[in-house]
C-alpha positions in Angstrom: -8.3 167.5 -20.4 -10.1 170.7 -19.7 -9.2 172.2 -23.0 -11.4 169.8 -24.9 -14.6 171.2 -26.3 -17.6 170.0 -24.3 -15.6 169.0 -21.3 -17.4 169.1 -18.0 -16.6 167.7 -14.5 -20.0 166.2 -13.8 -18.4 162.7 -13.4 -15.6 164.0 -11.2 -15.6 162.4 -7.7 -13.8 164.5 -5.2 -11.3 163.0 -2.7 -13.0 162.8 0.7 -11.4 164.5 3.7 -9.2 162.2 5.9 -11.6 162.6 8.8 -14.4 161.4 6.6 -12.4 158.3 5.6 -11.4 157.6 9.2 -15.0 157.9 10.4 -16.2 155.5 7.6 -13.5 153.0 8.5 -14.4 153.2 12.2 -18.0 152.6 11.3 -17.2 149.5 9.2 -15.0 148.1 11.9 -17.7 148.6 14.5 -20.3 147.1 12.2 -18.3 144.0 11.3 -16.4 143.3 14.6 -18.7 140.5 15.6 -18.7 138.8 12.2 -15.0 138.0 12.0 -13.1 136.3 14.8 -9.6 137.6 15.0 -6.9 134.9 14.3 -5.5 134.7 17.9 -8.9 134.2 19.4 -9.8 131.5 16.8 -6.4 129.8 17.4 -7.0 129.9 21.2 -10.5 128.3 20.7 -9.0 125.6 18.5 -6.3 124.9 21.0 -8.8 124.5 23.8 -10.9 122.1 21.6 -7.8 120.1 20.8 -6.8 119.8 24.4 -10.4 118.6 25.3 -10.2 116.0 22.5 -6.9 114.7 23.6 -8.1 114.4 27.2 -11.2 112.6 26.0 -9.1 110.2 23.9 -6.8 109.5 26.9 -9.8 108.7 29.1 -11.2 106.3 26.4 -7.7 104.6 26.1 -7.5 104.2 29.8 -11.0 102.7 30.0 -10.2 100.3 27.1 -6.9 99.3 28.8 -8.8 98.7 32.0 -11.4 96.6 30.3 -8.9 94.2 28.8 -6.6 94.1 31.8 -3.6 96.1 30.5 -1.5 97.7 33.2 -0.9 101.4 32.6 
């Protein structure tokens, strides 16, 4: 309350202008864009890895079947 004796606004923090906030956000996004992989990109990478593992497993199964004489 400004009517209190001894009041001052030395600790008052003004609200920044919207352009300042937007610039700060843009700077943070630019700074951190390489540190966080977006979810779709991470999911795509995991899908590719999964497909490679399945392909490798199928090759191993076929090789094992061939080595014991199982017809595919």
